[in-house]
Backbone as CSV, one residue per row, in Angstrom:
resi,resn,N_x,N_y,N_z,CA_x,CA_y,CA_z,C_x,C_y,C_z
1,MET,35.644,110.904,81.801,36.033,110.378,83.126,36.483,111.530,84.001
2,ALA,35.801,111.716,85.030,36.169,112.775,85.947,37.259,112.281,86.853
3,GLU,38.472,112.625,86.537,39.604,112.138,87.327,40.734,113.130,87.203
4,GLY,41.227,113.591,88.343,42.350,114.501,88.324,42.041,115.814,87.667
5,GLY,40.723,116.265,87.711,40.359,117.549,87.156,40.141,117.509,85.677
6,GLY,40.193,116.356,85.020,39.990,116.263,83.593,38.878,115.296,83.282
7,ALA,38.581,115.177,82.000,37.524,114.287,81.542,37.968,113.622,80.266
8,THR,37.394,112.431,79.992,37.701,111.689,78.778,36.402,111.314,78.096
9,LEU,36.311,111.597,76.813,35.167,111.222,75.986,35.597,110.156,74.997
10,LEU,34.702,109.215,74.732,34.936,108.170,73.743,33.899,108.312,72.648
11,LEU,34.362,108.566,71.424,33.485,108.699,70.261,33.657,107.497,69.362
12,CYS,32.539,107.046,68.780,32.580,105.965,67.795,31.859,106.449,66.545
13,LEU,32.536,106.347,65.398,31.990,106.829,64.132,32.011,105.730,63.090
14,ALA,31.098,105.836,62.143,31.191,105.014,60.940,32.270,105.617,60.055
15,ALA,33.315,104.848,59.779,34.502,105.415,59.132,34.193,106.007,57.763
16,GLY,33.363,105.337,56.992,33.112,105.815,55.633,32.315,107.101,55.589
17,SER,31.218,107.159,56.347,30.326,108.313,56.301,30.635,109.354,57.364
18,GLY,31.328,108.964,58.432,31.580,109.876,59.531,30.403,110.053,60.461
19,LEU,29.340,109.261,60.280,28.162,109.387,61.141,28.480,108.895,62.553
20,PRO,28.104,109.650,63.567,28.353,109.217,64.947,27.506,107.989,65.291
21,LEU,28.136,107.018,65.942,27.432,105.821,66.409,27.125,105.909,67.900
22,PHE,28.047,106.461,68.680,27.770,106.723,70.087,28.821,107.662,70.634
23,CYS,28.493,108.230,71.778,29.433,109.033,72.561,29.273,108.611,74.010
24,ARG,30.360,108.242,74.650,30.331,107.859,76.067,31.334,108.704,76.833
25,PRO,30.947,109.325,77.938,29.568,109.432,78.401,28.729,110.268,77.442
26,PRO,27.402,110.110,77.482,26.557,110.779,76.490,26.514,112.296,76.620
27,ARG,26.883,112.819,77.781,26.911,114.269,78.002,28.206,114.630,78.722
28,PRO,28.874,115.699,78.304,28.542,116.553,77.161,29.005,115.923,75.851
29,GLN,28.214,116.046,74.818,28.566,115.501,73.515,29.125,116.610,72.621
30,PRO,30.272,116.381,71.992,30.837,117.419,71.117,29.864,117.749,69.982
31,PRO,29.870,118.986,69.523,28.993,119.356,68.403,29.361,118.570,67.145
32,PHE,28.361,118.338,66.309,28.579,117.523,65.109,29.670,118.089,64.199
33,PRO,29.764,119.428,64.004,30.854,119.943,63.161,32.242,119.556,63.663
34,LEU,32.415,119.526,65.004,33.708,119.128,65.551,33.968,117.647,65.290
35,ILE,32.935,116.827,65.478,33.090,115.401,65.203,33.444,115.177,63.732
36,GLY,32.750,115.896,62.863,33.045,115.776,61.440,34.455,116.219,61.102
37,ALA,34.928,117.271,61.769,36.286,117.746,61.496,37.325,116.732,61.960
38,LEU,37.101,116.120,63.127,38.041,115.114,63.624,38.103,113.905,62.700
39,ASN,36.947,113.492,62.198,36.942,112.370,61.262,37.527,112.785,59.921
40,GLY,37.244,114.018,59.509,37.733,114.483,58.213,39.251,114.559,58.154
41,VAL,39.880,115.063,59.208,41.339,115.168,59.194,41.969,113.774,59.215
42,HIS,41.294,112.835,59.886,41.789,111.454,59.898,41.684,110.834,58.511
43,MET,40.558,111.043,57.827,40.367,110.503,56.482,41.313,111.179,55.487
44,PHE,41.535,112.494,55.668,42.456,113.206,54.765,43.861,112.632,54.880
45,GLY,44.294,112.370,56.117,45.606,111.775,56.292,45.690,110.399,55.689
46,ALA,44.612,109.593,55.853,44.621,108.247,55.275,44.696,108.305,53.757
47,GLY,43.982,109.273,53.155,44.028,109.410,51.704,45.399,109.811,51.195
48,ALA,46.168,110.480,52.050,47.519,110.891,51.670,48.568,109.866,52.094
49,GLY,48.097,108.726,52.596,49.033,107.687,53.022,49.642,107.924,54.387
50,VAL,49.003,108.781,55.188,49.510,109.090,56.523,48.523,108.562,57.555
51,GLY,48.989,107.768,58.489,48.133,107.257,59.543,48.150,108.182,60.742
52,LEU,47.098,108.979,60.917,47.010,109.899,62.039,46.567,109.121,63.278
53,ARG,47.394,109.114,64.312,47.086,108.366,65.523,46.800,109.256,66.721
54,ARG,47.490,110.380,66.833,47.276,111.221,68.005,47.550,112.680,67.658
55,ALA,46.978,113.552,68.477,47.189,114.990,68.337,47.026,115.623,69.712
56,GLU,47.587,116.816,69.880,47.521,117.500,71.168,47.278,118.982,70.962
57,THR,46.496,119.550,71.890,46.370,120.998,72.025,46.907,121.335,73.414
58,PRO,47.001,122.603,73.771,47.544,122.919,75.104,46.823,122.221,76.255
59,GLY,45.524,121.935,76.130,44.814,121.330,77.255,44.142,120.008,76.954
60,THR,44.315,119.486,75.742,43.564,118.291,75.344,44.434,117.362,74.520
61,ARG,44.247,116.071,74.725,44.910,115.050,73.907,43.859,114.265,73.148
62,LEU,44.179,113.905,71.911,43.282,113.130,71.069,44.003,111.893,70.567
63,GLN,43.272,110.792,70.466,43.830,109.532,69.971,42.787,108.880,69.077
64,TRP,43.238,108.381,67.909,42.361,107.688,66.985,42.654,106.190,67.024
65,GLY,41.603,105.397,66.797,41.758,103.947,66.754,40.591,103.331,66.013
66,GLY,40.391,102.031,66.221,39.328,101.307,65.530,39.897,100.185,64.686
67,ASP,39.099,99.719,63.733,39.553,98.596,62.908,40.242,99.049,61.636
68,GLY,40.146,100.332,61.307,40.850,100.854,60.145,40.033,100.897,58.879
69,SER,38.829,100.298,58.866,38.042,100.299,57.641,36.586,100.707,57.865
70,SER,35.955,100.225,58.928,34.542,100.514,59.160,34.284,101.341,60.404
71,ILE,35.034,101.085,61.462,34.806,101.745,62.747,35.987,102.643,63.090
72,THR,35.679,103.897,63.401,36.689,104.829,63.899,36.351,105.183,65.340
73,LEU,37.311,105.000,66.220,37.165,105.389,67.621,38.074,106.586,67.893
74,ILE,37.559,107.551,68.635,38.325,108.741,68.983,38.203,108.979,70.480
75,ALA,39.331,109.089,71.146,39.358,109.450,72.563,39.803,110.899,72.669
76,ILE,39.026,111.693,73.409,39.335,113.100,73.641,39.445,113.298,75.135
77,SER,40.606,113.708,75.611,40.815,113.768,77.049,41.545,115.029,77.466
78,SER,41.067,115.599,78.587,41.785,116.689,79.246,42.342,116.228,80.587
79,ALA,42.255,114.919,80.859,42.792,114.388,82.113,44.313,114.451,82.089
80,PRO,44.935,114.864,83.176,46.396,115.005,83.178,47.137,113.684,83.013
81,ASP,46.487,112.557,83.352,47.161,111.261,83.233,46.873,110.579,81.906
82,ALA,46.236,111.290,80.982,45.845,110.692,79.708,47.007,110.761,78.716
83,SER,47.974,109.903,78.899,49.106,109.839,77.977,48.693,109.105,76.706
84,GLY,49.549,109.174,75.697,49.278,108.461,74.453,49.069,106.973,74.650
85,PRO,49.981,106.279,75.367,49.772,104.841,75.610,48.486,104.549,76.376
86,ALA,48.122,105.412,77.331,46.894,105.179,78.092,45.667,105.306,77.201
87,LEU,45.641,106.297,76.322,44.502,106.456,75.419,44.454,105.330,74.388
88,LYS,45.610,104.874,73.936,45.623,103.733,73.015,45.068,102.491,73.704
89,ARG,45.451,102.287,74.971,44.930,101.151,75.724,43.417,101.249,75.865
90,LEU,42.922,102.472,76.087,41.482,102.684,76.170,40.794,102.286,74.872
91,LEU,41.323,102.714,73.731,40.699,102.419,72.448,40.776,100.931,72.123
92,ASP,41.905,100.297,72.420,42.021,98.850,72.196,40.994,98.092,73.033
93,SER,40.859,98.477,74.304,39.903,97.811,75.180,38.471,98.062,74.721
94,ALA,38.182,99.277,74.251,36.832,99.605,73.797,36.458,98.777,72.576
95,PHE,37.374,98.664,71.620,37.063,97.861,70.441,36.932,96.390,70.820
96,GLY,37.763,95.912,71.745,37.645,94.541,72.215,36.304,94.285,72.875
97,ALA,35.799,95.251,73.664,34.492,95.095,74.300,33.379,95.015,73.264
98,MET,33.477,95.799,72.197,32.468,95.754,71.143,32.474,94.403,70.439
99,VAL,33.665,93.868,70.194,33.759,92.561,69.560,33.237,91.473,70.488
100,LEU,33.567,91.551,71.776,33.123,90.551,72.738,31.607,90.422,72.749
101,VAL,30.913,91.538,72.642,29.454,91.536,72.744,28.784,91.280,71.397
102,LEU,29.258,91.937,70.323,28.578,91.869,69.034,29.263,90.964,68.026
103,GLY,30.569,90.874,68.068,31.309,90.145,67.048,31.666,91.040,65.873
104,LEU,32.752,90.717,65.223,33.253,91.600,64.168,32.338,91.658,62.956
105,ASP,31.621,90.581,62.657,30.743,90.596,61.492,29.646,91.632,61.607
106,GLU,29.295,92.007,62.820,28.295,93.045,63.019,28.918,94.436,62.911
107,LEU,30.244,94.501,63.036,30.943,95.783,62.996,31.593,96.057,61.656
108,VAL,32.069,95.013,61.012,32.820,95.156,59.752,32.313,94.127,58.745
109,PRO,31.755,94.562,57.610,31.414,95.949,57.274,30.108,96.370,57.928
110,ILE,29.880,97.667,57.991,28.621,98.182,58.538,27.546,98.028,57.465
111,ARG,26.507,97.270,57.793,25.433,97.029,56.833,24.267,97.998,57.017
112,ASN,23.974,98.337,58.260,22.861,99.222,58.553,23.248,100.074,59.759
113,VAL,23.460,101.347,59.537,23.974,102.227,60.583,22.999,102.328,61.754
114,GLU,21.710,102.489,61.468,20.742,102.662,62.547,20.625,101.407,63.397
115,ARG,20.646,100.246,62.758,20.576,99.012,63.537,21.828,98.833,64.381
116,LEU,22.988,99.178,63.823,24.223,99.063,64.580,24.214,99.999,65.783
117,LYS,23.685,101.200,65.611,23.599,102.136,66.738,22.761,101.536,67.865
118,ARG,21.687,100.859,67.516,20.863,100.214,68.556,21.617,99.059,69.209
119,ASP,22.287,98.247,68.390,22.994,97.086,68.932,24.145,97.501,69.840
120,LEU,24.783,98.613,69.523,25.928,99.049,70.315,25.546,99.468,71.731
121,ARG,24.277,99.713,71.976,23.855,100.059,73.335,24.157,98.923,74.309
122,SER,24.164,97.699,73.806,24.447,96.563,74.679,25.896,96.537,75.137
123,CYS,26.752,97.361,74.538,28.155,97.436,74.931,28.417,98.509,75.975
124,PHE,27.422,99.326,76.285,27.672,100.515,77.102,28.121,100.177,78.522
125,VAL,27.665,99.046,79.070,28.092,98.679,80.423,29.610,98.522,80.471
126,LEU,30.157,97.810,79.496,31.611,97.614,79.467,32.336,98.893,79.093
127,LEU,31.807,99.644,78.140,32.474,100.874,77.724,32.512,101.888,78.863
128,ASP,31.439,101.979,79.616,31.428,102.906,80.745,32.395,102.464,81.836
129,ALA,32.618,101.141,81.927,33.605,100.652,82.891,34.999,101.153,82.547
130,LEU,35.281,101.285,81.257,36.594,101.778,80.843,36.813,103.224,81.266
131,LEU,35.723,103.979,81.321,35.820,105.410,81.596,35.495,105.764,83.037
132,SER,35.196,104.760,83.861,34.775,105.027,85.227,35.937,105.558,86.062
133,PRO,35.650,106.314,87.115,36.721,106.807,87.996,37.550,105.653,88.538
134,GLY,38.851,105.775,88.458,39.733,104.709,88.902,39.962,103.647,87.858
135,GLY,39.283,103.773,86.689,39.455,102.772,85.646,40.808,102.843,84.973
136,GLY,41.510,103.958,85.138,42.844,104.064,84.579,42.878,104.078,83.073
137,LEU,41.809,104.633,82.427,41.725,104.672,80.967,41.894,103.275,80.374
138,GLY,41.207,102.314,80.915,41.260,100.935,80.451,40.805,100.027,81.567
139,LEU,40.637,98.757,81.262,40.186,97.819,82.267,41.270,97.571,83.298
140,GLY,40.849,97.240,84.512,41.793,96.946,85.582,42.394,95.568,85.433
141,PRO,43.166,95.125,86.421,43.788,93.807,86.344,42.720,92.726,86.233
142,PRO,42.962,91.658,85.466,41.928,90.653,85.220,41.590,89.794,86.421
143,SER,42.368,89.842,87.498,42.049,89.018,88.666,42.646,89.644,89.920
144,TRP,42.132,89.164,91.078,42.676,89.545,92.371,42.743,88.262,93.192
145,PRO,43.811,87.465,93.044,43.847,86.122,93.634,43.751,86.152,95.152
146,LEU,43.158,85.104,95.682,43.127,84.927,97.130,44.541,84.704,97.655
147,PRO,44.822,85.107,98.876,46.158,84.859,99.433,46.368,83.355,99.643
148,PRO,47.608,82.885,99.549,47.880,81.459,99.757,47.419,80.995,101.134
149,GLY,46.938,79.754,101.194,46.492,79.206,102.466,45.462,78.118,102.252
150,PRO,44.971,77.527,103.324,44.001,76.429,103.223,42.714,76.823,102.497
151,THR,42.215,78.053,102.729,40.983,78.476,102.074,41.165,78.524,100.562
152,ARG,42.265,79.090,100.125,42.529,79.157,98.691,42.652,77.754,98.104
153,ASN,43.333,76.862,98.770,43.496,75.501,98.256,42.150,74.789,98.148
154,LEU,41.297,74.964,99.164,39.989,74.328,99.152,39.133,74.839,98.007
155,LEU,39.096,76.168,97.830,38.295,76.749,96.758,38.845,76.381,95.384
156,GLN,40.167,76.340,95.254,40.765,75.966,93.969,40.426,74.515,93.610
157,ASP,40.499,73.623,94.578,40.158,72.220,94.323,38.689,72.084,93.932
158,SER,37.817,72.815,94.605,36.388,72.763,94.273,36.133,73.295,92.873
159,LEU,36.803,74.384,92.517,36.626,74.971,91.190,37.110,74.027,90.105
160,ASP,38.280,73.434,90.283,38.817,72.518,89.276,37.901,71.309,89.092
161,ALA,37.407,70.748,90.191,36.525,69.587,90.100,35.184,69.962,89.475
162,PHE,34.674,71.132,89.820,33.408,71.615,89.264,33.518,71.798,87.750
163,ALA,34.597,72.433,87.290,34.781,72.640,85.858,34.933,71.307,85.124
164,ALA,35.687,70.385,85.708,35.868,69.075,85.079,34.542,68.336,84.955
165,ALA,33.708,68.400,85.990,32.405,67.734,85.941,31.496,68.357,84.893
166,ALA,31.678,69.638,84.621,30.889,70.321,83.598,31.458,70.118,82.197
167,GLY,32.605,69.456,82.096,33.188,69.180,80.791,33.932,70.339,80.173
168,THR,34.493,71.233,81.012,35.254,72.354,80.485,36.511,72.556,81.323
169,HIS,37.505,73.203,80.739,38.732,73.537,81.458,38.767,75.007,81.864
170,TRP,37.698,75.750,81.557,37.722,77.191,81.748,36.679,77.601,82.777
171,GLY,37.127,78.010,83.943,36.219,78.433,84.990,36.897,79.403,85.936
172,CYS,36.095,80.183,86.667,36.653,81.123,87.640,35.658,81.323,88.773
173,LEU,36.177,81.799,89.880,35.394,82.099,91.069,35.455,83.595,91.304
174,VAL,34.297,84.224,91.474,34.206,85.676,91.597,33.735,86.029,92.998
175,GLY,34.464,86.927,93.657,34.080,87.438,94.960,34.478,88.892,95.073
176,ALA,33.642,89.697,95.693,33.893,91.144,95.824,34.099,91.805,94.465
177,GLY,33.399,91.280,93.448,33.501,91.862,92.118,34.797,91.580,91.394
178,ARG,35.595,90.628,91.888,36.883,90.308,91.274,37.020,88.806,91.098
179,VAL,37.797,88.402,90.106,38.120,86.988,89.932,39.140,86.624,91.003
180,ARG,38.743,85.765,91.933,39.599,85.420,93.059,40.360,84.110,92.831
181,ALA,39.852,83.240,91.962,40.526,81.989,91.630,40.078,81.582,90.241
182,SER,40.915,80.842,89.537,40.571,80.410,88.187,41.275,79.109,87.874
183,THR,40.742,78.386,86.892,41.414,77.183,86.431,42.666,77.585,85.647
184,ARG,43.529,76.621,85.432,44.801,76.923,84.772,44.576,77.475,83.364
185,ARG,43.636,76.915,82.632,43.441,77.368,81.252,42.691,78.701,81.179
186,TRP,41.846,78.988,82.147,41.278,80.341,82.203,42.421,81.338,82.394
187,GLY,43.351,81.013,83.269,44.489,81.904,83.501,45.422,82.008,82.318
188,ALA,45.340,81.044,81.369,46.194,81.083,80.185,45.591,81.905,79.054
189,LEU,44.335,82.338,79.198,43.757,83.224,78.192,44.531,84.547,78.173
190,PRO,44.584,85.224,77.025,45.252,86.534,76.990,44.680,87.468,78.050
191,SER,45.548,88.263,78.649,45.116,89.119,79.752,44.020,90.095,79.326
192,ALA,44.035,90.543,78.073,42.989,91.456,77.611,41.634,90.772,77.630
193,GLU,41.584,89.505,77.222,40.320,88.773,77.245,39.865,88.499,78.676
194,ARG,40.796,88.123,79.530,40.431,87.884,80.924,39.916,89.160,81.578
195,ALA,40.501,90.286,81.231,40.045,91.554,81.793,38.639,91.903,81.306
196,LEU,38.355,91.651,80.030,37.025,91.917,79.503,35.991,91.005,80.156
197,LEU,36.308,89.723,80.288,35.386,88.795,80.931,35.174,89.173,82.393
198,ALA,36.254,89.550,83.079,36.133,89.955,84.476,35.265,91.198,84.601
199,ALA,35.408,92.141,83.675,34.589,93.349,83.715,33.126,93.014,83.452
200,LEU,32.874,92.066,82.540,31.503,91.650,82.279,30.890,91.005,83.521
201,LEU,31.661,90.165,84.202,31.173,89.528,85.424,30.973,90.546,86.546
202,ARG,31.825,91.548,86.577,31.794,92.530,87.664,30.731,93.589,87.459
203,ARG,30.543,94.018,86.206,29.731,95.199,85.956,28.262,94.894,85.720
204,GLY,27.927,93.705,85.257,26.526,93.459,84.965,26.239,92.016,84.676
205,ALA,24.946,91.681,84.639,24.511,90.312,84.383,24.754,89.929,82.944
206,GLY,24.834,90.885,82.069,25.044,90.592,80.660,25.008,91.879,79.880
207,PRO,25.220,91.827,78.563,25.201,93.035,77.758,23.913,93.814,77.943
208,GLY,24.062,95.067,78.341,22.916,95.932,78.498,22.200,95.813,79.823
209,GLU,22.625,94.903,80.708,21.949,94.707,81.979,22.808,95.251,83.109
210,GLU,22.141,95.740,84.157,22.832,96.245,85.334,22.450,95.367,86.518
211,ALA,23.271,94.408,86.839,22.977,93.505,87.956,24.274,92.996,88.529
212,THR,24.218,92.580,89.794,25.409,92.018,90.410,25.627,90.611,89.913
213,PRO,26.878,90.098,89.943,27.155,88.773,89.416,26.388,87.665,90.118
214,THR,25.895,87.897,91.327,25.230,86.830,92.062,23.715,86.923,91.965
215,ALA,23.180,87.745,91.050,21.746,87.952,90.993,21.005,86.674,90.621
216,ALA,21.509,85.875,89.713,20.820,84.690,89.242,21.785,83.864,88.416
217,ALA,21.291,82.696,88.006,22.066,81.899,87.059,21.801,82.434,85.655
218,ARG,22.852,82.602,84.893,22.713,83.179,83.560,23.545,82.398,82.550
219,ASP,23.103,82.451,81.316,23.750,81.767,80.204,23.958,82.806,79.111
220,LEU,25.181,83.341,79.001,25.455,84.482,78.127,26.303,84.066,76.929
221,PRO,25.942,84.477,75.710,26.810,84.243,74.553,27.912,85.298,74.488
222,VAL,29.138,84.876,74.321,30.264,85.803,74.207,31.220,85.310,73.128
223,TYR,31.989,86.248,72.605,33.098,85.933,71.701,34.407,86.306,72.387
224,LEU,35.432,85.545,72.131,36.772,85.874,72.611,37.539,86.470,71.431
225,PRO,37.796,87.780,71.463,38.336,88.452,70.283,39.647,87.883,69.756
226,GLN,40.470,87.275,70.616,41.736,86.718,70.161,41.709,85.198,70.079
227,SER,41.249,84.544,71.118,41.366,83.091,71.205,40.363,82.358,70.333
228,SER,39.208,82.923,70.111,38.166,82.261,69.323,37.476,83.296,68.447
229,PRO,38.084,83.630,67.329,37.598,84.771,66.548,36.293,84.551,65.810
230,THR,35.880,83.302,65.587,34.676,83.079,64.785,33.638,82.198,65.453
231,VAL,33.931,81.655,66.621,33.018,80.708,67.263,32.511,81.290,68.581
232,PRO,31.177,81.366,68.766,30.641,81.880,70.032,30.772,80.853,71.138
233,HIS,30.809,81.327,72.358,30.890,80.482,73.539,29.813,80.867,74.527
234,ARG,29.548,79.979,75.440,28.592,80.251,76.512,29.363,80.599,77.775
235,LEU,28.973,81.692,78.399,29.503,82.060,79.698,28.400,81.803,80.711
236,LEU,28.551,80.723,81.484,27.582,80.389,82.518,28.005,81.064,83.821
237,VAL,27.101,81.817,84.425,27.386,82.529,85.672,26.363,82.089,86.702
238,LEU,26.839,81.556,87.827,25.946,80.990,88.834,26.246,81.596,90.199
239,GLY,25.234,82.181,90.821,25.392,82.742,92.147,25.482,81.653,93.201
240,LEU,26.320,81.877,94.203,26.502,80.929,95.302,25.981,81.523,96.599
241,VAL,25.614,80.666,97.522,25.221,81.124,98.849,26.411,81.826,99.495
242,GLY,26.191,83.027,99.999,27.272,83.784,100.611,27.695,84.977,99.793
243,GLY,27.168,85.124,98.572,27.436,86.316,97.787,28.462,86.179,96.695
244,ALA,29.155,85.042,96.593,30.130,84.842,95.523,29.422,84.282,94.294
245,ALA,30.167,84.079,93.228,29.635,83.505,91.998,30.726,82.675,91.343
246,VAL,30.307,81.700,90.563,31.235,80.872,89.802,30.831,80.961,88.342
247,ALA,31.811,81.015,87.460,31.555,81.166,86.030,32.297,80.085,85.255
248,LEU,31.673,79.625,84.187,32.263,78.626,83.298,32.184,79.126,81.868
249,LEU,33.224,78.890,81.109,33.245,79.175,79.685,33.198,77.838,78.972
250,CYS,32.115,77.584,78.217,31.930,76.249,77.676,31.227,76.308,76.330
251,GLY,30.967,75.108,75.770,30.268,74.977,74.511,28.788,74.706,74.718
252,PRO,28.156,73.975,73.801,26.710,73.761,73.899,26.295,72.915,75.093
253,ARG,27.197,72.161,75.662,26.920,71.382,76.854,27.865,71.810,77.970
254,PRO,27.416,71.709,79.236,26.190,71.068,79.719,25.007,72.030,79.725
255,PRO,23.768,71.495,79.816,22.602,72.383,79.956,22.693,73.169,81.258
256,LEU,22.220,74.379,81.221,22.276,75.232,82.413,21.518,74.601,83.576
257,GLN,20.372,73.991,83.304,19.583,73.407,84.370,20.330,72.275,85.082
258,HIS,21.104,71.503,84.316,21.894,70.428,84.918,22.958,70.997,85.854
259,VAL,23.586,72.085,85.448,24.609,72.711,86.282,23.985,73.229,87.573
260,ILE,22.795,73.840,87.459,22.141,74.423,88.628,21.700,73.343,89.610
261,THR,21.057,72.316,89.094,20.422,71.340,89.987,21.351,70.216,90.421
262,GLN,22.381,69.895,89.619,23.223,68.752,89.926,24.633,69.148,90.370
263,LEU,25.269,70.037,89.628,26.684,70.297,89.876,26.921,71.308,90.990
264,VAL,26.150,72.388,91.011,26.364,73.396,92.057,26.148,72.810,93.457
265,PRO,25.035,72.096,93.728,24.894,71.507,95.069,25.988,70.491,95.398
266,ARG,26.519,69.825,94.382,27.525,68.795,94.618,28.868,69.389,95.001
267,PHE,29.257,70.487,94.369,30.611,71.012,94.564,30.667,72.296,95.379
268,TRP,29.534,72.975,95.567,29.565,74.264,96.247,28.576,74.252,97.409
269,GLY,29.031,73.767,98.537,28.215,73.767,99.734,27.977,75.173,100.236
270,PRO,27.052,75.346,101.184,26.704,76.692,101.679,27.892,77.475,102.228
271,GLY,28.884,76.785,102.783,29.993,77.512,103.390,31.032,78.017,102.421
272,LEU,31.121,77.405,101.220,32.197,77.788,100.303,31.994,79.178,99.721
273,GLY,30.747,79.545,99.413,30.492,80.868,98.844,30.738,81.997,99.817
274,ALA,30.809,81.666,101.115,31.069,82.678,102.145,32.401,82.423,102.840
275,ALA,33.340,81.776,102.144,34.634,81.448,102.744,35.365,82.720,103.162
276,PRO,36.134,82.667,104.251,36.862,83.849,104.725,37.765,84.433,103.631
277,GLY,37.697,85.737,103.476,38.543,86.435,102.509,37.989,86.496,101.113
278,LEU,36.960,85.687,100.791,36.464,85.641,99.418,35.779,86.935,99.030
279,ARG,35.139,87.593,99.992,34.394,88.810,99.677,35.163,90.075,100.038
280,GLU,36.439,89.932,100.389,37.260,91.107,100.672,37.789,91.677,99.367
281,GLY,37.494,92.944,99.118,37.895,93.567,97.874,39.334,94.049,97.907
282,PRO,39.881,94.365,96.738,41.246,94.894,96.652,41.285,96.333,97.120
283,PRO,42.473,96.893,97.336,42.579,98.309,97.690,41.925,99.178,96.633
284,ARG,41.436,100.333,97.049,40.736,101.223,96.128,41.667,101.866,95.111
285,ALA,42.919,101.990,95.436,43.847,102.640,94.507,44.011,101.792,93.258
286,PRO,44.047,102.388,92.056,44.246,101.613,90.836,45.643,101.022,90.806
287,PRO,45.846,99.941,90.024,47.173,99.334,89.944,48.166,100.285,89.294
288,PRO,49.457,100.111,89.562,50.458,100.977,88.959,50.410,100.913,87.445
289,ALA,50.704,102.040,86.816,50.723,102.071,85.354,51.726,101.051,84.835
290,GLY,51.282,100.333,83.799,52.174,99.349,83.196,52.145,98.005,83.870
291,SER,51.208,97.798,84.869,51.168,96.513,85.556,50.611,95.418,84.678
292,TRP,49.899,95.816,83.608,49.467,94.830,82.626,49.179,95.591,81.350
293,ARG,49.055,94.872,80.283,48.810,95.501,78.988,47.677,94.784,78.282
294,THR,46.827,95.589,77.609,45.860,94.984,76.720,46.527,94.772,75.367
295,SER,45.940,93.909,74.573,46.462,93.642,73.244,45.557,94.292,72.217
296,SER,46.112,94.644,71.070,45.314,95.218,70.009,44.383,94.158,69.438
297,PHE,43.177,94.585,69.070,42.208,93.683,68.472,42.095,94.062,66.999
298,THR,42.684,93.297,66.124,42.652,93.593,64.709,41.570,92.781,64.037
299,ALA,41.235,93.158,62.818,40.163,92.481,62.098,40.459,91.003,61.921
300,SER,41.718,90.645,61.713,42.048,89.251,61.472,41.972,88.404,62.722
301,ARG,41.867,89.028,63.914,41.888,88.270,65.159,40.564,88.346,65.905
302,ALA,39.634,89.160,65.404,38.393,89.339,66.140,37.317,88.400,65.637
303,GLY,36.259,88.243,66.429,35.245,87.232,66.162,34.083,87.748,65.354
304,ALA,33.218,86.814,64.971,32.000,87.138,64.256,30.894,87.451,65.254
305,ARG,29.711,87.688,64.740,28.647,88.198,65.599,28.158,87.155,66.589
306,ALA,27.959,87.582,67.848,27.363,86.708,68.857,25.864,86.866,68.822
307,ALA,25.165,85.813,69.229,23.722,85.883,69.332,23.340,86.829,70.456
308,SER,22.119,87.341,70.419,21.681,88.214,71.499,21.579,87.416,72.779
309,ALA,21.583,88.132,73.917,21.610,87.443,75.207,20.395,86.556,75.416
310,GLY,19.297,86.858,74.743,18.116,86.029,74.927,17.991,84.938,73.893
311,GLY,18.909,84.894,72.935,18.783,83.936,71.850,19.479,82.641,72.147
312,GLY,19.400,81.751,71.154,20.016,80.438,71.315,21.484,80.484,71.013
313,HIS,22.144,79.343,71.095,23.574,79.240,70.874,23.822,78.392,69.647
314,ARG,24.849,78.712,68.931,25.150,77.950,67.744,25.631,76.557,68.106
315,PRO,25.191,75.542,67.298,25.596,74.177,67.625,27.095,73.985,67.607
316,GLY,27.826,74.833,66.895,29.268,74.654,66.786,30.069,75.240,67.915
317,SER,29.414,75.741,68.950,30.157,76.336,70.054,31.073,75.310,70.693
318,CYS,32.266,75.759,71.098,33.204,74.849,71.732,34.152,75.659,72.591
319,PRO,34.825,75.020,73.563,35.729,75.758,74.446,36.904,76.347,73.697
320,PRO,37.461,77.455,74.182,38.590,78.086,73.511,39.874,77.305,73.720
321,SER,40.821,77.530,72.828,42.125,76.906,72.993,42.878,77.588,74.114
322,ALA,43.681,76.824,74.835,44.446,77.395,75.949,45.495,78.373,75.468
323,VAL,45.943,78.219,74.239,47.013,79.089,73.765,46.533,80.056,72.705
324,GLY,45.281,79.914,72.237,44.771,80.856,71.249,45.276,80.527,69.864
325,PRO,44.493,79.795,69.036,44.946,79.382,67.724,44.952,80.544,66.756
326,PRO,45.573,80.381,65.623,45.531,81.444,64.618,44.100,81.697,64.162
327,SER,43.869,82.878,63.629,42.540,83.243,63.153,42.069,82.235,62.119
328,GLY,40.771,81.861,62.275,40.187,80.943,61.318,40.347,79.498,61.692
329,THR,41.108,79.186,62.716,41.303,77.799,63.129,40.171,77.380,64.059
330,SER,39.497,76.287,63.739,38.443,75.798,64.619,39.067,75.088,65.784
331,MET,38.353,75.079,66.912,38.899,74.499,68.137,37.935,73.474,68.660
332,HIS,38.462,72.323,68.997,37.632,71.237,69.517,38.292,70.683,70.761
């Protein structure tokens, strides 16, 4: 990340073999002997019962993370604002993004290194968002609410009614690349999950795709690393007239075609997508440090593998719990 005269690299390794899985950004990539040495000192400490988390040289800070058994993440930064907590937040968010797209079963244990390297490319849109200028070594705030007033009340009422008609409690309205309004239960999701979903809506049409949120109607499989660790969900994203988009987090129903042809025309007239203030973006300056926190994504709380974006959805898909049940608990 080119920010403040420094840069941050994110490395992902197979913990057992030390084989590199990816480096973001891809250039400049550290030489393999250096990568091997960084992984080796981490493994040596683990073998001695010491958990190596961070190290510093006069001009560089290093932070280790991952799941602790299969995936090792290493952040290497010369940015002056790259403190230990900031790099830890980066690694937590990066592992959460990998789980959101692939699911933990694809990451732990590693069954085929080459296939995993290919699959991880679908995470690069979100991972690059973490390292982008102004990203603050982690995802930004999960929402940018509309100011109080009649417009906000009208859009909130439309969103709540739209989500109810679709049979879900989880929905949000996106404008200017930010979540501008959400249902109560969407807002009750952990902030780390809301930030990941917001980044997915903001940065691309889906894993591996580069498109604006209003490009088309899409039906994306996602996992919620904390709230729904083993059950995939559908993220429906629908563009509105005026440049905004509305998103729903739901189970196997309703069909996307029904939402497009019946529900969107019913609840989202031509004027709502272009409502005053909806497309006004937040200030360019990043939020103050400590304005929100991501949560750690541990193996016991992360999800199983999601289907590819072009594949079908599992019949057992269902909406997430508003409070996030313990790992292994099914939600209906």
